[in-house]
VOGU-3710 file (C-alpha; in Angstrom, 3 decimals, decimal comma):
1> mepvssletp> 0,290/-2,812/6,324  2,205/-0,533/4,717  3,371/2,348/6,972  1,541/5,862/6,588  4,793/7,400/6,417  5,140/6,205/2,695  2,204/8,186/1,648  2,976/10,138/-1,569  1,775/14,148/-1,512  0,162/14,695/-5,353
11> dsqsqaavpl> 1,635/15,870/-8,157  -0,510/18,649/-8,115  -1,684/22,363/-8,661  1,121/22,729/-11,079  -1,034/24,424/-13,717  -3,107/28,010/-13,795  -6,547/27,723/-13,427  -9,227/30,606/-14,504  -8,161/33,788/-12,850  -10,226/34,768/-10,021
21> spntyvpptl> -10,165/38,812/-8,858  -9,551/38,869/-4,720  -12,884/40,666/-4,035  -14,529/37,358/-4,771  -12,975/35,998/-1,222  -14,597/37,725/2,073  -12,314/36,866/5,083  -14,568/34,705/7,503  -15,404/36,390/10,916  -13,174/36,236/14,289
31> rggecyhvfi> -14,300/34,340/16,390  -13,941/34,152/20,831  -10,057/33,997/21,109  -9,498/34,541/17,724  -7,453/37,461/16,726  -6,105/35,866/13,265  -7,129/34,153/10,391  -3,652/32,309/9,457  -0,355/31,823/11,176  2,264/31,540/8,842
41> sysstdyqwt> 5,064/29,563/9,743  8,563/29,537/7,589  12,093/29,854/7,542  14,031/32,961/7,629  15,773/32,186/4,031  12,361/32,470/2,647  11,552/35,877/3,861  11,397/37,872/0,649  8,986/35,185/-1,261  6,491/34,958/2,332
51> hsvinqlesc> 6,077/38,783/2,677  4,842/39,266/-0,587  2,217/36,495/0,041  1,634/38,105/3,638  1,135/41,756/1,958  -1,310/40,154/-1,006  -3,001/38,544/1,860  -3,142/41,378/3,817  -4,601/43,495/1,664  -7,155/41,377/0,841
61> glqvcyherd> -7,993/42,198/4,723  -6,627/38,815/6,209  -5,274/39,234/9,949  -1,907/37,570/9,371  0,231/36,101/12,137  3,806/35,474/11,199  6,813/35,079/14,182  8,928/38,205/13,007  5,976/40,624/14,039  3,778/38,419/16,074
71> ftpgrtvlen> 6,427/36,541/18,615  6,620/37,874/22,207  10,602/38,604/22,827  11,411/36,692/25,653  9,129/33,770/25,355  10,669/30,697/24,085  9,808/29,866/20,706  7,427/27,088/21,597  5,365/29,189/24,007  5,331/31,821/21,221
81> msdciqksqk> 4,241/29,162/18,259  1,624/27,589/20,500  -0,066/31,324/21,282  -0,378/32,695/17,923  -1,401/29,326/16,827  -4,070/28,791/19,252  -5,289/32,450/18,105  -5,432/31,480/14,598  -8,223/29,889/12,610  -5,752/27,969/10,103
91> vllvlspefv> -1,717/27,254/9,983  -0,044/27,859/6,691  3,212/26,083/6,286  6,024/27,443/3,742  8,040/23,957/3,089  11,805/24,630/1,535  14,667/22,760/2,719  16,179/25,250/5,432  12,387/24,962/6,834  12,109/21,528/7,164
101> rsrwcllean> 16,052/21,138/8,681  15,523/23,516/11,129  12,174/24,933/12,698  9,949/21,542/11,618  12,703/19,752/13,685  11,846/21,577/16,951  7,917/20,272/16,332  9,420/16,858/15,606  10,795/17,193/19,117  7,357/17,930/20,480
111> mslfrdcler> 4,688/16,125/19,494  2,524/15,805/22,219  2,656/20,019/22,365  1,994/19,837/18,023  -1,016/17,887/18,753  -2,607/20,183/21,164  -1,766/23,201/19,068  -3,029/22,327/15,878  -6,060/20,281/17,183  -9,426/21,124/14,836
121> kpivpvllqp> -6,843/23,548/13,141  -6,982/23,126/9,118  -3,261/22,964/8,000  -2,144/24,343/4,079  1,416/23,285/3,257  2,805/25,503/1,090  5,761/23,258/-1,362  8,306/26,772/-2,053  10,652/24,606/-4,882  9,611/20,750/-5,935
131> gvsvplhlch> 11,786/18,267/-4,173  11,526/19,241/-0,804  12,003/16,304/1,733  7,970/16,689/2,878  7,705/15,773/6,682  6,406/12,574/7,528  3,381/14,313/9,903  2,621/16,275/6,692  3,171/14,126/3,727  -0,385/12,789/3,761
141> ltyleandpd> -1,976/16,525/2,838  -2,643/18,051/0,065  -0,426/20,782/-0,734  -0,126/24,281/-2,926  2,668/25,075/-4,986  4,847/28,052/-4,667  5,331/28,141/-8,610  1,579/27,388/-9,337  0,175/30,797/-11,461  -3,111/30,674/-9,707
151> lmnkllkvlc> -1,517/29,772/-5,904  -3,020/33,088/-4,827  -6,874/32,473/-5,815  -6,470/29,176/-4,416  -4,950/30,220/-1,163  -7,434/32,568/-0,698  -10,182/30,463/-1,306  -9,007/27,983/1,379  -8,487/30,669/3,763  -11,399/32,383/3,610
161> tpnqqlqgst> -13,632/29,365/4,098  -15,051/28,407/7,722  -13,329/25,852/9,641  -16,320/23,968/9,945  -16,730/23,938/6,006  -13,412/21,798/6,241  -14,081/19,299/8,470  -11,680/16,713/8,524  -8,711/18,444/6,576  -7,036/18,509/10,309
171> vvpfqppsiy> -4,386/15,659/10,508  -4,154/15,882/14,417  -4,460/13,774/16,187  -4,053/11,165/13,495  -6,167/7,978/13,801  -5,646/5,196/10,964  -8,787/4,125/9,062  -10,002/0,456/9,226  -8,529/-0,017/5,641  -5,054/-0,190/7,568
181> ngkalqplta> -6,690/-2,782/10,472  -4,169/-5,955/10,704  -1,221/-4,175/8,541  1,954/-4,537/9,392  4,618/-1,765/9,996  8,395/-1,859/9,239  9,879/-3,828/12,079  12,246/-2,430/14,883  15,960/-4,040/14,906  17,748/-4,248/18,441
191> vndeglnkwd> 20,205/-1,645/19,272  22,724/-4,128/20,100  22,290/-6,640/17,226  25,536/-6,474/16,394  27,318/-9,539/17,734  24,060/-10,318/19,534  24,170/-13,874/20,806  21,156/-16,049/20,074  20,804/-16,580/23,739  21,244/-12,674/25,351
201> tgrfsdmevp> 18,347/-10,298/25,296  17,563/-7,737/22,353  17,264/-4,081/23,883  15,071/-1,831/22,164  15,314/1,969/21,836  12,908/3,653/24,766  14,277/7,638/23,390  11,629/8,140/21,066  8,486/6,820/19,155  9,578/5,416/15,453
211> dqlrliiedq> 8,623/7,580/12,670  6,291/4,762/11,645  4,067/4,844/14,715  3,989/8,700/15,221  0,734/8,790/13,735  -0,558/6,021/15,759  0,612/6,788/19,345  -0,931/9,301/21,009  1,318/9,712/24,289  4,946/8,678/23,925
221> etyrsavrmi> 5,301/7,803/27,640  2,918/4,651/26,702  5,228/3,735/23,981  8,577/3,996/26,140  6,512/2,433/28,988  5,872/-0,735/26,773  9,239/-0,848/25,342  10,952/-0,215/28,957  8,813/-3,213/30,111  10,339/-5,530/27,119
231> nsvsqnkkdd> 13,940/-4,740/28,084  13,545/-5,895/31,250  13,810/-8,862/30,339  16,623/-10,598/32,399  19,497/-11,532/30,784  19,690/-16,139/31,138  22,561/-17,424/32,759  21,861/-20,827/30,973  22,480/-19,687/27,576  19,152/-20,815/26,572
241> ekyivremqk> 18,096/-19,224/23,575  14,505/-20,165/23,689  13,912/-19,283/26,875  15,447/-15,398/26,233  12,624/-15,452/23,291  9,866/-16,994/25,232  10,644/-14,345/27,807  10,675/-11,624/25,584  7,396/-12,818/24,029  6,126/-12,955/27,416
251> amgqanails> 7,226/-9,476/28,514  5,555/-8,494/24,859  2,552/-9,810/25,751  2,459/-7,675/28,850  3,160/-4,409/26,803  0,733/-5,341/24,230  -1,716/-4,593/27,402  -1,146/-1,067/27,310  -0,244/-0,661/23,495  -3,501/-2,364/22,421
261> eekllvgcrs> -5,600/0,823/23,236  -3,078/2,536/20,678  -4,381/0,010/18,293  -0,768/-1,406/17,989  0,440/-4,682/18,783  3,981/-6,234/18,868  5,508/-9,884/18,591  8,816/-11,515/18,148  9,916/-14,992/16,844  13,946/-13,981/17,900
271> nskmylvyvs> 15,994/-11,749/20,285  17,078/-9,523/17,500  13,624/-7,855/15,660  10,130/-6,667/16,607  7,515/-6,892/14,683  4,620/-3,647/14,522  1,266/-4,464/13,513  -1,496/-1,824/13,639  -4,900/-3,791/14,700  -7,668/-2,760/16,432
281> lddckhefae> -9,578/-5,485/19,101  -12,028/-3,736/20,434  -14,706/-5,499/18,906  -12,399/-8,706/20,195  -12,932/-7,184/24,002  -16,300/-7,048/23,413  -16,513/-10,904/22,274  -15,026/-11,491/25,656  -17,301/-9,558/27,455  -20,322/-11,511/26,069
291> tfteqigaed> -18,551/-14,891/26,388  -17,404/-14,730/29,810  -20,038/-13,832/33,237  -18,653/-10,953/35,474  -17,376/-13,920/37,906  -15,134/-15,865/35,605  -13,952/-12,077/34,592  -13,714/-10,983/30,753  -11,325/-8,345/32,025  -9,046/-10,443/33,486
301> mfqraltffs> -9,563/-13,306/30,425  -8,847/-10,745/28,273  -5,622/-9,507/29,730  -4,026/-12,702/30,154  -4,905/-13,758/26,343  -3,041/-10,361/25,583  -0,031/-11,953/27,523  0,135/-15,188/26,677  -1,108/-14,934/22,649  -0,773/-11,344/21,332
311> sgyacclakr> 3,034/-11,439/20,222  2,582/-14,763/18,569  -0,808/-12,896/16,916  0,926/-10,323/15,988  3,668/-12,287/14,907  1,310/-14,332/12,571  -0,327/-10,766/11,187  3,059/-9,166/10,378  4,205/-12,723/8,011  0,790/-12,670/6,884
321> hfpfpqpsst> 0,785/-16,971/7,958  -1,065/-18,834/10,565  -0,163/-22,066/11,639  -3,953/-23,291/10,887  -6,321/-22,996/8,123  -8,303/-19,888/7,432  -11,319/-20,493/9,730  -14,613/-20,258/7,816  -16,522/-18,562/10,463  -16,243/-14,538/10,262
331> shleggimep> -14,409/-12,596/12,265  -14,210/-9,204/13,642  -11,271/-8,277/10,910  -12,582/-7,780/7,768  -12,451/-10,739/5,514  -11,525/-12,644/8,147  -7,699/-13,212/9,194  -6,683/-11,643/5,631  -8,897/-9,783/3,305  -9,752/-11,322/0,082
341> vssletpdsq> -8,671/-9,587/-3,270  -11,882/-7,776/-4,944  -12,490/-7,788/-8,006  -12,687/-4,703/-9,565  -15,105/-4,032/-12,835  -13,991/-2,288/-15,486  -15,562/-1,586/-18,568  -14,314/-3,849/-21,527  -14,415/-0,596/-23,905  -11,770/-0,857/-26,177
351> sqaavplspn> -12,600/-4,673/-27,982  -13,863/-2,923/-30,992  -13,622/0,076/-32,523  -16,928/2,503/-32,243  -18,308/3,598/-35,217  -17,892/7,295/-35,390  -21,010/8,939/-33,756  -21,408/12,370/-33,208  -20,708/13,697/-29,220  -24,545/14,786/-29,817
361> tyvpptlrgg> -25,842/11,285/-29,837  -24,503/10,659/-25,748  -26,978/11,776/-23,093  -24,908/12,023/-19,775  -26,472/9,540/-17,221  -28,580/11,200/-14,553  -26,567/11,351/-11,327  -28,337/10,102/-8,311  -28,173/10,366/-4,800  -24,387/11,215/-3,129
371> ecyhvfisys> -22,944/11,718/-7,059  -22,094/14,598/-7,978  -19,707/14,033/-11,145  -20,256/11,685/-13,805  -16,648/11,047/-13,824  -13,111/11,796/-11,876  -10,065/12,292/-13,651  -6,497/11,480/-12,130  -3,791/12,665/-13,867  -0,519/13,795/-13,525
381> stdyqwthsv> 0,230/17,780/-14,150  2,662/17,353/-16,968  -0,014/16,154/-18,987  -2,145/19,196/-17,984  -2,553/20,125/-21,661  -3,825/16,735/-23,514  -5,899/15,864/-20,549  -7,615/19,830/-20,121  -8,514/18,952/-23,819  -10,514/16,088/-23,293
391> inqlescglq> -12,159/17,385/-19,729  -12,936/20,526/-22,000  -14,569/18,315/-24,872  -16,310/15,903/-22,273  -17,873/19,163/-20,422  -18,983/20,664/-23,612  -21,183/17,262/-23,691  -22,867/18,166/-20,362  -20,409/15,389/-18,522  -19,700/16,752/-14,791
401> vcyherdftp> -16,126/16,030/-14,568  -14,035/16,145/-11,481  -9,979/16,851/-11,165  -7,909/17,229/-8,393  -6,203/20,964/-9,673  -10,316/22,498/-9,239  -12,032/20,269/-6,910  -9,696/19,366/-4,289  -9,173/20,834/-1,024  -6,434/22,121/-0,121
411> grtvlenmsd> -5,319/20,797/3,787  -6,728/17,568/3,261  -5,298/14,598/2,846  -4,569/13,461/-0,296  -6,322/9,869/0,534  -9,548/11,747/1,505  -9,710/14,352/-1,390  -9,427/10,722/-3,552  -11,184/8,968/-1,984  -14,152/11,472/-1,463
421> ciqesqkvll> -14,352/12,528/-5,716  -14,343/8,939/-6,528  -16,947/8,876/-4,283  -19,097/11,135/-5,456  -18,113/10,385/-9,118  -20,072/7,631/-11,295  -16,516/6,232/-12,819  -12,633/6,910/-12,586  -10,827/7,638/-15,665  -6,906/7,268/-15,618
431> vlspefvrsr> -4,186/9,316/-17,612  -1,753/6,869/-17,846  1,694/7,969/-18,458  5,657/7,487/-17,601  4,836/10,659/-14,980  1,283/9,227/-13,525  2,931/6,180/-13,497  5,666/6,937/-11,100  4,194/9,622/-8,776  0,521/9,684/-8,262
441> wclleanmsl> -0,191/5,714/-8,872  2,364/5,068/-6,155  0,037/6,505/-3,377  -2,627/3,733/-4,058  -0,528/1,105/-4,684  0,984/1,724/-1,085  -2,668/1,572/-0,313  -4,378/-1,485/-1,878  -7,080/-1,578/0,591  -8,133/1,942/0,373
451> frdclerkpi> -7,887/1,882/-3,477  -10,010/-1,109/-3,367  -12,561/0,705/-0,733  -12,639/3,935/-3,034  -12,786/1,756/-6,978  -15,500/-1,075/-5,673  -18,012/-0,877/-8,155  -16,655/1,816/-9,834  -15,485/1,381/-13,517  -12,591/2,197/-14,314
461> vpvllqpgvs> -11,364/3,776/-17,793  -7,629/3,290/-18,015  -6,200/5,958/-21,258  -2,619/4,894/-22,131  -1,049/8,508/-22,974  1,536/7,051/-24,987  2,921/3,383/-26,629  5,361/1,859/-23,925  3,959/3,125/-20,762  4,689/0,544/-18,307
471> vplhlchlty> 1,291/0,307/-16,759  1,095/-0,139/-12,919  0,569/-3,991/-11,680  -3,096/-3,032/-10,359  -4,185/-1,935/-13,747  -2,321/-4,133/-16,269  -5,322/-6,591/-16,578  -8,080/-3,422/-17,534  -8,698/-2,615/-21,063  -7,552/0,326/-21,701
481> leandpdlmn> -8,174/2,778/-24,370  -5,440/5,096/-26,671  -4,455/8,456/-26,729  -3,642/8,312/-30,584  -6,856/6,521/-31,504  -8,651/8,705/-33,631  -11,940/7,568/-32,652  -10,967/8,177/-28,696  -13,596/10,580/-27,790  -16,264/8,495/-29,324
491> kllkvlctpn> -15,215/5,216/-27,304  -15,040/7,402/-24,166  -18,229/9,197/-24,577  -19,631/5,968/-25,303  -18,728/4,335/-21,893  -18,908/7,619/-19,918  -22,896/7,607/-20,746  -23,365/3,766/-20,584  -25,274/3,326/-17,043  -22,739/2,014/-14,171
501> qqlqgstvvp> -25,534/-1,368/-13,945  -25,124/-1,725/-18,300  -21,299/-2,054/-17,293  -21,963/-5,215/-14,827  -19,837/-8,222/-15,922  -17,438/-6,156/-17,997  -14,427/-6,442/-16,309  -11,489/-8,182/-18,333  -10,014/-10,186/-14,613  -8,538/-12,281/-14,313
511> fqppsiyngk> -5,972/-11,044/-16,555  -3,371/-12,750/-18,236  0,010/-11,919/-19,363  1,230/-11,253/-22,752  3,599/-14,394/-24,310  6,667/-11,638/-23,814  6,583/-12,824/-20,064  6,560/-16,267/-20,496  9,419/-17,477/-18,578  10,016/-14,412/-16,573
521> alqpltavnd> 10,525/-14,995/-12,828  8,308/-12,810/-10,417  9,550/-12,068/-6,991  10,859/-14,822/-5,069  9,092/-15,540/-1,668  10,773/-15,837/1,771  9,923/-18,821/4,253  7,851/-17,177/6,920  9,962/-19,247/8,940  13,270/-17,835/8,278
531> eglnkwdtgr> 14,552/-16,535/11,256  16,527/-19,016/12,907  15,742/-21,245/10,437  18,276/-24,184/10,619  19,353/-26,229/7,142  17,900/-29,012/7,989  14,320/-27,639/9,060  11,506/-26,927/6,669  10,514/-23,773/5,292  7,115/-22,816/5,565
541> fsdmevpdql> 5,658/-20,708/3,273  2,256/-18,472/3,987  -0,762/-19,748/2,256  -3,138/-17,125/3,889  -3,391/-15,467/0,762  -2,006/-15,329/-2,786  1,256/-12,660/-3,233  0,766/-9,183/-4,982  3,207/-10,454/-7,400  0,728/-13,413/-8,166
551> rliiedqety> -2,650/-11,837/-7,864  -3,367/-11,047/-11,852  -2,316/-14,596/-12,169  -3,976/-17,127/-10,217  -7,195/-16,754/-11,021  -8,398/-19,431/-7,978  -7,019/-18,296/-4,578  -7,643/-22,150/-3,805  -5,484/-23,913/-6,427  -2,501/-21,342/-4,566
561> rsavrminsv> -3,300/-22,372/-1,347  -3,719/-26,073/-2,119  -0,338/-25,948/-3,707  1,395/-24,000/-0,483  -0,058/-26,731/1,623  1,469/-29,072/-0,292  4,674/-27,869/0,081  3,989/-27,545/3,933  3,395/-30,711/4,206  6,920/-31,926/3,876
571> sqnkkddeky> 7,911/-33,349/7,336  10,351/-32,436/9,623  13,560/-34,940/8,957  14,716/-36,504/12,408  18,018/-36,926/10,755  18,923/-33,431/10,424  19,749/-33,931/6,573  19,760/-30,743/5,120  19,636/-32,697/1,218  17,445/-34,472/2,365
581> ivremqkamg> 14,759/-31,696/3,118  15,530/-29,797/0,207  14,922/-32,777/-2,096  11,849/-33,322/-0,111  10,531/-29,883/-1,001  11,808/-29,870/-4,093  9,931/-33,441/-4,482  6,808/-31,405/-3,185  6,756/-28,474/-5,254  6,829/-30,500/-8,289
591> qanailseek> 3,961/-32,187/-7,512  2,297/-28,691/-6,281  3,305/-27,459/-10,351  1,084/-30,225/-11,572  -1,600/-27,556/-10,325  0,329/-24,428/-10,516  1,283/-25,181/-14,338  -2,292/-24,494/-15,800  -2,191/-21,327/-14,148  0,924/-20,823/-16,146
601> llvgcrsnsk> 2,989/-20,629/-13,048  5,653/-22,747/-11,653  7,563/-22,535/-8,089  11,159/-24,359/-6,814  13,942/-24,008/-4,617  17,173/-24,509/-4,062  16,999/-23,913/-0,487  14,986/-24,540/2,522  13,950/-20,798/2,831  13,497/-19,277/-0,272
611> mylvyvsldd> 10,713/-20,489/-3,014  11,351/-19,105/-6,824  8,385/-18,372/-9,050  8,278/-18,281/-12,559  5,626/-17,164/-15,018  5,527/-19,763/-17,741  3,288/-21,514/-20,886  3,541/-25,398/-20,521  0,891/-25,866/-23,629  2,783/-26,475/-26,549
621> ckhefaetft> 5,676/-28,538/-24,064  2,748/-30,619/-22,881  1,130/-31,268/-26,328  4,734/-32,314/-27,358  4,405/-35,576/-24,729  1,411/-36,038/-26,339  2,691/-36,958/-29,578  6,128/-38,619/-28,183  4,225/-41,022/-26,032  1,166/-43,223/-26,943
631> eqigaedmfq> -1,668/-43,941/-25,017  -0,590/-47,056/-24,084  2,521/-45,455/-22,435  0,810/-42,626/-21,272  1,592/-39,248/-22,185  -0,683/-37,684/-19,746  1,371/-39,468/-16,928  4,937/-39,258/-17,900  3,771/-35,334/-18,234  2,554/-35,387/-14,258
641> raltffssgy> 6,387/-37,367/-13,529  8,077/-35,183/-15,083  6,456/-32,271/-13,592  6,991/-33,824/-9,962  10,782/-35,002/-10,822  11,932/-32,039/-13,332  9,917/-28,737/-12,447  11,457/-27,431/-9,843  14,592/-27,363/-10,900  13,615/-25,988/-14,551
651> acclakrhfp> 11,545/-23,296/-12,619  14,919/-22,489/-10,523  17,216/-22,360/-13,828  14,773/-19,929/-15,401  14,688/-17,687/-12,312  18,414/-17,833/-12,065  18,750/-17,762/-16,215  21,233/-20,420/-16,003  21,340/-24,145/-17,179  23,390/-26,475/-16,869
661> fpqpsstghl> 23,971/-27,618/-20,343  24,737/-25,335/-23,365  21,604/-23,487/-24,866  20,078/-26,727/-27,259  20,596/-25,875/-30,913  16,872/-27,083/-31,508  14,371/-24,325/-31,244  12,045/-25,164/-28,473  8,790/-24,157/-27,320  10,016/-21,128/-25,277
671> eggvcfcqyv> 11,011/-18,160/-27,176  14,826/-17,025/-26,845  15,227/-19,680/-24,199  14,773/-23,374/-22,882  11,369/-24,633/-23,038  10,318/-27,971/-20,580  10,430/-30,438/-22,861  13,922/-29,968/-24,006  14,859/-29,667/-19,607  13,574/-32,685/-19,349
681> sqqlsrgewa> 15,295/-34,144/-22,225  18,765/-33,216/-21,294  18,180/-34,644/-17,682  17,552/-37,685/-18,924  20,343/-37,822/-21,031  22,043/-37,660/-18,194  20,288/-40,507/-16,262  18,437/-37,950/-13,949  15,446/-40,110/-14,242  13,847/-41,738/-11,055
//
C-alpha cells in the first residue's frame, strides 16, 4: 500500500471567496466542561500574526484559549496542553517552520497523549506560509492558508459550526480505511545491516513506532513488544543462514499474533529487511471460528496459523506475488488475493466537433437520491481565474457545481472531502494543467484504490488547460476537451447535461499509446525473489496483477499473466551455471513475446533478477517478414522463430538505448531507431541464428 504519510494536502483556499460579514456567524453554545470555543497552538515567533487573528475571533464572541494567557505556571507543558484541549471545542494549529520544529515535536514524542487529547476534537490547521513541511499526523487534513483574503470568513464558518456537524473531521485515533487492505508499507531495515553476515541475526529498533506505522499502531508498547520478540532470536552458532531466516520468520509469526489486532502483519525473506503490510484478518478469523469446533479449538488453530504462515503471507502481499495461481473462489481480501483494475467510465466527449448551440438548449439532469451536484470540479488554485469563469457559466445555465474552495470542510481529511464531493456529484471535471498534475493529482495517484472507489460509475471529463501538459498515467487514456477550443462550452454543457446512463460504454479504455512512444522503455521489473538470489538461480516475477506501468497497454490481464508464467516456468539448473539460467530465461521471454507483441509490448533480460519492458509496435516488421518469405517457407513461422530467439535481446537493446552494431543506413520501421527486422538482419549476418 502506499503509506499514509505520503498523502499530500490540497493546494486549496488560496483565492478569495465572496466576502461575508462576521455577524453572520454565531458562536456555538459551550456545554459541560467546555470553557473555550477554540484552543490555538502556535509558536511564539508567530505571535504578531496569531494575535491579530485572536483579536478578530474574540471580537466575534468566540472564547479563545492560548498558552501565553491561559497556561498555568508551574505545570508541565503537556499537562497544560491536555487541559486546554479538553476544555475547548476545537483545536486550531498555526503551522509555520518554527512550530513544526519545536512544539509539534513535543506532541510527536507523546502520541498517546496526543490521541487522548484530540479524541473527537476537530482540528483546523492554518498554513502560515507556503512550503511548510506539514507534520505526518496532519498531512491528510484539509487546511486553510494564512494568505487567503477570505481566511477569516472560512475560519469563523468552521469554528461556529457545532462539532456534531463536523463528525469525521478528527484524525484520532486514525484507522486506515478498507481501501488500504492488503497494501504494503515501507519496509524496515535492520539497524545492524552494515556488515551483517547472512548467518547473523538482524536487529530492529524498538525505540519508537516508525513514521509509517504511527497512524496505525495505537499502543506503542504493542509494537515494542512485537519487535522484542523478533530481536530475541538467538545467534546461530553453526553460521547457518537458512536457520537464522527460519527462526526470524517464526518469531515474526509470533509477533503477528499481537500485531494482527492492529491490522498489521510483518514478515521477512532475509535477515536484514522486515516487510510491513496493513491487512485485516477479522473475516479470516471468523472463518476459522466457523470451520473448527470448540473441541478442536478455532482460536488455537488461528494462532498456530499466524505463527507458521503469517510471515510468509506478509511477504507475498508485500511483493505482490504468491507461489500458486490466483484462487478462483472469492476470498476475504477484496478482489481475491489482489484487487483487479477497475475500468473507468468516461464520456467520449470530444470525438466530433459539436454544432454550436445555445446554452439554453441544455437542461440539467435531475439530481437523484444522494446527489447534490451535477459536477465536481477539481483544479489547482493557480488556475483559479480560468476555472471560475467556467464555473460562473455553468451555474448560469442552472448546473449545481461543487468545488473545493467553497464546498470542502476545513479540518476534514482531503480524502474524506474529495470522496464525499465526488459521491454527491453526477460527474467529475478535471482541469489539467502542469500545476494540477504536480500537486493535487499526486494525492489520487497515491491512492488509486480510493480513486477507483470514488469514481466508480462517475463519468470523468478532463479539460486540457494548455497544450503539452504531461497528462497523468491514470488519465492519459481518456478523451479530453481542450480549453482553447472555441466550442468548449457547448461541448461541456452537452456532456454534463447528458444523463449518466446514456454515457455508459462511452469509455475509451483500453488506452493505446500513440506512435511517439514507439520504442520507449518502461520501468523494468525486479524479480520477487531477488533478495539472496544466486546468479545461477531462476528469477521469478509476479503474475498477480498487471504492473502500473502496463495497465494502460495490456488490455487482457490474462495475457500478461500467461506470459509471466512462461518465464517463471524456467527450471532451476542443477549445474549452478549462471549463463545457462540467463539463456533459458531469455528464450522463455522470447516465447512470451509471441503473445505480448500483440499488445505492443516486448520483454527481455540480461540477468536473472531484472526484466526490461519496452513499448514497441512490430506490425510493420511482421508485414516485412510476410513480403520477404513465401508461404512455402512460412513467413509466420519465421517471424515467431525470430521473436523466440531475438526479441529478448532486442528489447534489452531498446531499453538500454544501445545496439551492438552501428545504426543501419537504411530506413527502418522505428522512427529514429533500429526496428526489429533490422536487428534480426544484423544478428543473422553475424551468424547468431540457432
